[in-house]
ZARO-470952 format. One record per residue (C-alpha): residue number from 0; x, y, z. Coordinates in Angstrom, 3 decimals. Example, Ala and Ser with C-alpha at 12.3 -4.5 7.8 and 13.67 -1.06 7.14 Angstrom:
// residues 2
+-----+----------+----------+----------+
: num :        u :        v :        w :
+-----+----------+----------+----------+
:   0 :   12.300 :   -4.500 :    7.800 :
:   1 :   13.670 :   -1.060 :    7.140 :
+-----+----------+----------+----------+
This chain:
// residues 289
+-----+----------+----------+----------+
: num :        u :        v :        w :
+-----+----------+----------+----------+
:   0 :   -7.621 :   23.478 :    4.653 :
:   1 :   -3.294 :   23.449 :    4.352 :
:   2 :   -2.117 :   20.870 :    1.600 :
:   3 :    1.322 :   19.370 :    0.824 :
:   4 :    3.018 :   19.593 :   -2.208 :
:   5 :    4.178 :   15.868 :   -3.145 :
:   6 :    7.438 :   16.909 :   -3.976 :
:   7 :    7.944 :   19.019 :   -0.575 :
:   8 :    6.544 :   16.635 :    1.244 :
:   9 :    8.513 :   15.728 :    4.869 :
:  10 :    7.849 :   12.078 :    5.472 :
:  11 :    9.097 :   12.299 :    8.938 :
:  12 :    6.702 :   14.567 :   10.125 :
:  13 :    3.894 :   11.864 :    9.197 :
:  14 :    2.115 :   10.345 :   12.141 :
:  15 :    0.305 :    7.406 :   12.598 :
:  16 :   -2.038 :    6.336 :   15.531 :
:  17 :   -2.208 :    3.165 :   17.035 :
:  18 :   -5.020 :    0.449 :   15.077 :
:  19 :   -8.365 :    0.346 :   16.446 :
:  20 :  -10.776 :   -2.180 :   15.388 :
:  21 :  -13.488 :   -0.870 :   13.677 :
:  22 :  -16.216 :   -3.113 :   12.755 :
:  23 :  -14.322 :   -6.099 :   11.287 :
:  24 :  -10.893 :   -4.488 :   10.619 :
:  25 :   -8.071 :   -2.614 :   12.151 :
:  26 :   -7.766 :    1.235 :   11.065 :
:  27 :   -4.707 :    4.087 :   12.211 :
:  28 :   -5.276 :    7.160 :   11.375 :
:  29 :   -2.496 :    9.112 :    9.213 :
:  30 :   -1.929 :   13.168 :   10.290 :
:  31 :    0.737 :   15.271 :    9.084 :
:  32 :    2.353 :   17.251 :   12.165 :
:  33 :    6.207 :   18.250 :   13.424 :
:  34 :    9.147 :   16.179 :   13.007 :
:  35 :    9.169 :   15.700 :   16.489 :
:  36 :    5.520 :   14.648 :   16.720 :
:  37 :    4.955 :   17.392 :   19.911 :
:  38 :    2.137 :   18.457 :   18.139 :
:  39 :   -1.160 :   17.373 :   16.903 :
:  40 :   -1.556 :   16.347 :   13.297 :
:  41 :   -3.978 :   17.602 :   10.876 :
:  42 :   -5.142 :   16.122 :    7.869 :
:  43 :   -2.890 :   14.972 :    5.318 :
:  44 :   -3.783 :   16.478 :    1.953 :
:  45 :   -1.504 :   15.734 :   -1.092 :
:  46 :   -1.305 :   18.230 :   -3.982 :
:  47 :   -0.724 :   16.399 :   -6.923 :
:  48 :    1.213 :   17.583 :  -10.392 :
:  49 :   -0.658 :   17.624 :  -13.779 :
:  50 :   -1.960 :   14.753 :  -14.769 :
:  51 :   -3.920 :   13.119 :  -17.382 :
:  52 :   -7.027 :   10.997 :  -17.355 :
:  53 :   -7.075 :    7.862 :  -19.046 :
:  54 :  -10.996 :    7.265 :  -18.869 :
:  55 :  -13.738 :    9.741 :  -18.732 :
:  56 :  -15.354 :   10.966 :  -15.338 :
:  57 :  -18.918 :    9.216 :  -16.332 :
:  58 :  -16.800 :    5.857 :  -17.340 :
:  59 :  -15.476 :    6.235 :  -13.823 :
:  60 :  -18.446 :    5.919 :  -12.439 :
:  61 :  -19.258 :    2.718 :  -14.064 :
:  62 :  -16.985 :    0.334 :  -12.136 :
:  63 :  -18.009 :   -1.127 :   -9.336 :
:  64 :  -15.790 :    0.657 :   -7.288 :
:  65 :  -15.286 :    4.040 :   -8.969 :
:  66 :  -11.707 :    5.375 :   -9.399 :
:  67 :  -10.031 :    8.046 :  -10.868 :
:  68 :   -7.543 :    6.845 :  -13.756 :
:  69 :   -4.733 :    8.698 :  -14.402 :
:  70 :   -1.059 :    8.954 :  -16.031 :
:  71 :    1.833 :   11.572 :  -16.682 :
:  72 :    2.317 :   13.318 :  -19.962 :
:  73 :    6.261 :   13.278 :  -19.561 :
:  74 :    8.663 :   11.255 :  -18.435 :
:  75 :    8.624 :   12.913 :  -14.883 :
:  76 :    8.924 :   10.385 :  -12.320 :
:  77 :    8.636 :   12.269 :   -9.272 :
:  78 :    5.240 :   11.904 :   -8.325 :
:  79 :    5.961 :    8.299 :   -8.648 :
:  80 :    8.933 :    8.472 :   -6.591 :
:  81 :    6.951 :   10.703 :   -3.568 :
:  82 :    4.247 :    7.456 :   -3.678 :
:  83 :    7.134 :    5.067 :   -3.657 :
:  84 :    8.657 :    6.602 :   -0.344 :
:  85 :    5.187 :    6.723 :    0.841 :
:  86 :    4.613 :    3.084 :    0.807 :
:  87 :    8.121 :    2.623 :    2.086 :
:  88 :    7.432 :    4.783 :    5.217 :
:  89 :    3.986 :    3.108 :    5.525 :
:  90 :    6.403 :   -0.269 :    5.907 :
:  91 :    8.932 :    1.096 :    8.054 :
:  92 :    6.332 :    2.332 :   10.567 :
:  93 :    4.352 :   -0.903 :   10.780 :
:  94 :    7.862 :   -2.795 :   11.240 :
:  95 :    8.938 :   -0.269 :   14.128 :
:  96 :    5.471 :   -0.435 :   16.076 :
:  97 :    4.849 :   -3.680 :   15.241 :
:  98 :    5.364 :   -5.080 :   19.183 :
:  99 :    3.208 :   -2.193 :   20.337 :
: 100 :    0.727 :   -2.316 :   17.757 :
: 101 :    0.172 :   -6.399 :   17.584 :
: 102 :    2.131 :   -7.435 :   20.659 :
: 103 :    4.851 :   -9.068 :   18.968 :
: 104 :    7.796 :   -8.350 :   16.845 :
: 105 :    6.864 :   -8.874 :   12.969 :
: 106 :    9.711 :   -9.618 :   10.668 :
: 107 :   10.160 :   -6.812 :    7.856 :
: 108 :   10.069 :   -9.171 :    5.004 :
: 109 :    6.433 :  -10.545 :    6.289 :
: 110 :    5.334 :   -6.919 :    6.702 :
: 111 :    6.607 :   -6.175 :    2.904 :
: 112 :    4.343 :   -9.091 :    1.686 :
: 113 :    1.453 :   -8.429 :    3.507 :
: 114 :    1.268 :   -4.606 :    2.193 :
: 115 :   -0.036 :   -3.533 :   -0.831 :
: 116 :    1.647 :   -1.103 :   -2.625 :
: 117 :    0.263 :    2.354 :   -4.118 :
: 118 :    2.888 :    2.275 :   -6.800 :
: 119 :    3.531 :   -1.131 :   -9.145 :
: 120 :    6.929 :   -1.908 :  -10.964 :
: 121 :    7.176 :   -0.546 :  -13.902 :
: 122 :    8.854 :   -2.248 :  -17.188 :
: 123 :   11.651 :   -0.768 :  -19.027 :
: 124 :   10.868 :    2.084 :  -20.749 :
: 125 :    7.153 :    2.261 :  -19.386 :
: 126 :    5.330 :    5.361 :  -17.739 :
: 127 :    3.275 :    5.037 :  -14.406 :
: 128 :    0.004 :    4.958 :  -14.143 :
: 129 :   -2.261 :    5.977 :  -10.937 :
: 130 :   -5.312 :    4.517 :   -9.938 :
: 131 :   -7.195 :    6.804 :   -7.193 :
: 132 :  -10.400 :    5.900 :   -5.452 :
: 133 :  -13.548 :    8.421 :   -5.514 :
: 134 :  -15.213 :    8.466 :   -2.643 :
: 135 :  -18.837 :    7.555 :   -2.795 :
: 136 :  -21.996 :    8.302 :   -0.444 :
: 137 :  -25.299 :    7.038 :   -1.465 :
: 138 :  -24.443 :    6.262 :   -5.239 :
: 139 :  -22.942 :    9.706 :   -5.358 :
: 140 :  -19.298 :   11.001 :   -5.869 :
: 141 :  -18.783 :   13.148 :   -2.796 :
: 142 :  -15.226 :   14.732 :   -4.325 :
: 143 :  -15.193 :   18.581 :   -5.315 :
: 144 :  -14.621 :   19.139 :   -9.218 :
: 145 :  -13.517 :   22.583 :  -10.189 :
: 146 :  -13.345 :   24.339 :  -13.568 :
: 147 :   -9.914 :   25.957 :  -14.496 :
: 148 :  -11.782 :   29.214 :  -12.930 :
: 149 :  -12.348 :   27.556 :   -9.749 :
: 150 :  -16.090 :   26.934 :  -10.508 :
: 151 :  -18.222 :   23.935 :   -9.173 :
: 152 :  -18.867 :   21.443 :  -12.095 :
: 153 :  -20.006 :   17.809 :  -11.987 :
: 154 :  -17.915 :   15.102 :  -11.840 :
: 155 :  -19.155 :   13.758 :  -15.428 :
: 156 :  -17.526 :   16.710 :  -17.000 :
: 157 :  -14.012 :   14.941 :  -16.989 :
: 158 :  -13.564 :   14.318 :  -19.852 :
: 159 :  -10.880 :   11.332 :  -21.736 :
: 160 :   -7.266 :   13.074 :  -21.959 :
: 161 :   -8.422 :   16.188 :  -20.064 :
: 162 :   -5.596 :   17.567 :  -17.780 :
: 163 :   -6.164 :   17.703 :  -14.270 :
: 164 :   -4.998 :   18.671 :  -10.937 :
: 165 :   -6.288 :   16.628 :   -7.916 :
: 166 :   -5.670 :   16.648 :   -4.123 :
: 167 :   -5.430 :   13.304 :   -1.923 :
: 168 :   -6.561 :   12.515 :    1.188 :
: 169 :   -4.102 :   10.285 :    2.927 :
: 170 :   -6.465 :    8.827 :    5.548 :
: 171 :   -4.648 :    6.046 :    7.152 :
: 172 :   -3.757 :    2.105 :    7.491 :
: 173 :   -6.303 :   -0.344 :    6.896 :
: 174 :   -5.479 :   -3.468 :    8.295 :
: 175 :   -7.647 :   -6.781 :    6.771 :
: 176 :   -6.934 :  -10.458 :    7.529 :
: 177 :   -4.412 :  -11.367 :    4.806 :
: 178 :   -3.265 :   -7.767 :    3.883 :
: 179 :   -3.444 :   -4.111 :    4.875 :
: 180 :   -2.395 :   -0.919 :    2.380 :
: 181 :   -2.660 :    2.991 :    2.822 :
: 182 :   -6.437 :    3.961 :    2.014 :
: 183 :   -6.357 :    7.336 :    0.484 :
: 184 :   -8.966 :    9.163 :   -1.973 :
: 185 :   -9.692 :   11.970 :   -4.335 :
: 186 :  -10.989 :   14.985 :   -2.241 :
: 187 :  -10.575 :   17.995 :   -4.784 :
: 188 :   -9.808 :   18.161 :   -8.276 :
: 189 :   -9.540 :   20.784 :  -10.627 :
: 190 :  -10.203 :   20.480 :  -14.831 :
: 191 :   -7.461 :   22.597 :  -16.453 :
: 192 :   -8.091 :   24.478 :  -19.478 :
: 193 :  -12.210 :   24.939 :  -19.074 :
: 194 :  -14.436 :   27.152 :  -18.847 :
: 195 :  -17.163 :   28.517 :  -16.974 :
: 196 :  -20.237 :   26.386 :  -17.363 :
: 197 :  -23.325 :   28.680 :  -18.476 :
: 198 :  -25.340 :   28.598 :  -15.759 :
: 199 :  -24.409 :   28.928 :  -11.589 :
: 200 :  -25.392 :   26.542 :   -9.862 :
: 201 :  -23.843 :   26.549 :   -5.797 :
: 202 :  -23.103 :   23.605 :   -4.178 :
: 203 :  -24.180 :   24.706 :   -0.932 :
: 204 :  -27.952 :   25.333 :   -0.113 :
: 205 :  -28.599 :   29.556 :   -0.192 :
: 206 :  -32.182 :   28.367 :    1.573 :
: 207 :  -31.862 :   29.574 :    5.334 :
: 208 :  -33.621 :   27.261 :    7.588 :
: 209 :  -36.426 :   30.196 :    8.293 :
: 210 :  -37.099 :   29.753 :    4.745 :
: 211 :  -37.192 :   26.286 :    3.908 :
: 212 :  -37.687 :   23.205 :    4.800 :
: 213 :  -36.806 :   21.036 :    7.857 :
: 214 :  -32.895 :   20.647 :    8.806 :
: 215 :  -30.998 :   17.741 :    7.801 :
: 216 :  -30.121 :   15.045 :    9.724 :
: 217 :  -27.283 :   13.135 :   10.531 :
: 218 :  -25.091 :   12.301 :    7.151 :
: 219 :  -24.960 :    8.336 :    6.643 :
: 220 :  -20.968 :    7.064 :    6.964 :
: 221 :  -19.453 :    5.832 :    4.205 :
: 222 :  -20.141 :    2.244 :    3.589 :
: 223 :  -16.972 :   -0.341 :    3.636 :
: 224 :  -16.956 :   -2.574 :    0.973 :
: 225 :  -14.277 :   -4.514 :    2.352 :
: 226 :  -15.261 :   -5.900 :    5.208 :
: 227 :  -13.165 :   -9.309 :    6.477 :
: 228 :  -13.802 :  -12.343 :    8.877 :
: 229 :  -11.524 :  -12.853 :   11.698 :
: 230 :   -8.576 :  -10.975 :   13.410 :
: 231 :   -5.359 :   -9.548 :   11.570 :
: 232 :   -3.316 :  -10.683 :   14.565 :
: 233 :   -4.579 :  -14.259 :   13.898 :
: 234 :   -3.520 :  -14.213 :   10.979 :
: 235 :   -0.352 :  -12.776 :   11.339 :
: 236 :    0.238 :  -15.590 :   14.148 :
: 237 :   -0.472 :  -18.378 :   11.159 :
: 238 :    1.641 :  -16.872 :    9.047 :
: 239 :    4.632 :  -16.906 :   11.435 :
: 240 :    3.566 :  -20.641 :   12.678 :
: 241 :    4.077 :  -21.554 :    8.945 :
: 242 :    7.339 :  -19.477 :    9.030 :
: 243 :    8.717 :  -20.932 :   11.815 :
: 244 :    7.746 :  -24.578 :   10.908 :
: 245 :    9.438 :  -24.595 :    7.270 :
: 246 :   12.613 :  -23.215 :    9.285 :
: 247 :   12.730 :  -26.558 :   11.831 :
: 248 :   12.049 :  -28.749 :    8.265 :
: 249 :   14.915 :  -27.001 :    6.886 :
: 250 :   17.055 :  -27.455 :    9.970 :
: 251 :   16.187 :  -31.064 :    9.810 :
: 252 :   16.857 :  -32.136 :    5.713 :
: 253 :   20.514 :  -30.041 :    6.436 :
: 254 :   20.980 :  -32.291 :    9.602 :
: 255 :   19.981 :  -35.394 :    7.949 :
: 256 :   22.417 :  -34.520 :    4.633 :
: 257 :   25.651 :  -33.430 :    7.209 :
: 258 :   24.928 :  -37.205 :    8.618 :
: 259 :   24.631 :  -38.981 :    5.131 :
: 260 :   27.969 :  -37.058 :    4.054 :
: 261 :   29.932 :  -38.328 :    7.266 :
: 262 :   28.809 :  -41.963 :    6.512 :
: 263 :   29.582 :  -41.459 :    2.583 :
: 264 :   32.947 :  -39.916 :    4.054 :
: 265 :   33.867 :  -43.095 :    6.011 :
: 266 :   32.932 :  -45.483 :    3.526 :
: 267 :   35.259 :  -43.535 :    0.965 :
: 268 :   37.880 :  -43.940 :    3.166 :
: 269 :   37.391 :  -47.611 :    4.172 :
: 270 :   37.373 :  -48.179 :   -0.143 :
: 271 :   40.136 :  -46.193 :   -0.759 :
: 272 :   42.114 :  -48.326 :    2.357 :
: 273 :   40.689 :  -51.854 :    0.768 :
: 274 :   41.904 :  -50.678 :   -2.876 :
: 275 :   45.779 :  -50.043 :   -1.506 :
: 276 :   45.983 :  -53.289 :    0.124 :
: 277 :   44.642 :  -55.007 :   -3.194 :
: 278 :   46.808 :  -52.927 :   -5.327 :
: 279 :   50.052 :  -54.028 :   -3.168 :
: 280 :   52.436 :  -56.812 :   -5.421 :
: 281 :   52.414 :  -59.909 :   -3.025 :
: 282 :   55.484 :  -61.102 :   -4.716 :
: 283 :   57.215 :  -58.444 :   -3.783 :
: 284 :   56.276 :  -58.546 :   -0.054 :
: 285 :   57.404 :  -62.126 :   -0.160 :
: 286 :   60.951 :  -61.295 :   -1.966 :
: 287 :   61.269 :  -58.363 :    0.742 :
: 288 :   60.613 :  -61.045 :    3.455 :
+-----+----------+----------+----------+
């Protein structure tokens, strides 16, 4: 399967399907094809740069939602910039396809507010850090891990501070009730600088059906732990209604202030006229007469 280097990714070739309801959320599949979108896209697999693990593979698996915690070893921000561009591409596509996808145009600032970015703002002199989802099935990691010599090994062999190269599957956009985000996970990882294990244990079954037991049944589908109540469209409509109500109130307040300003200016003119009348010298007027 073809991979795309993070620093040579053509963001114009990223394709999005119209969101479809899957359970209690909506999902838009992401693929990678030609810039003209004339050909059917393929799964978007991004080859990441060399990164260092912040915690071990064993510690990652103890988390409620297992993730691979990584950070760069140098001040190179090129990978961070690529993820930032991916976020911007996702927001732009949602804005441009809003009417087709949701039946109405959605303000870009509202879309930006709802989108959960993969990148976090950095403070001065701060290096980026990354948290990548580890796909799990029946409490077992499904991503493939390899040694420096490309031999399979378990995720628990990944030590804290290890140098690794990962492949991310950018799967799609997942729309929940209050927000949406780019759904991606670690599909493969290579631990650099490691030697082959003492024993060779192949990942695939080497026993044919004629020699072994029954064939495997269908694989269970990945469990979703973040199902939501309601519809994404209803949430968007509620936010837009609140926005319109706030605009109406603000306009009314401005009109009240304008009317008050006019009344104050009129009273000020009347007061100034009265003051001028009072400041006139009555004796001077009598003499002139």
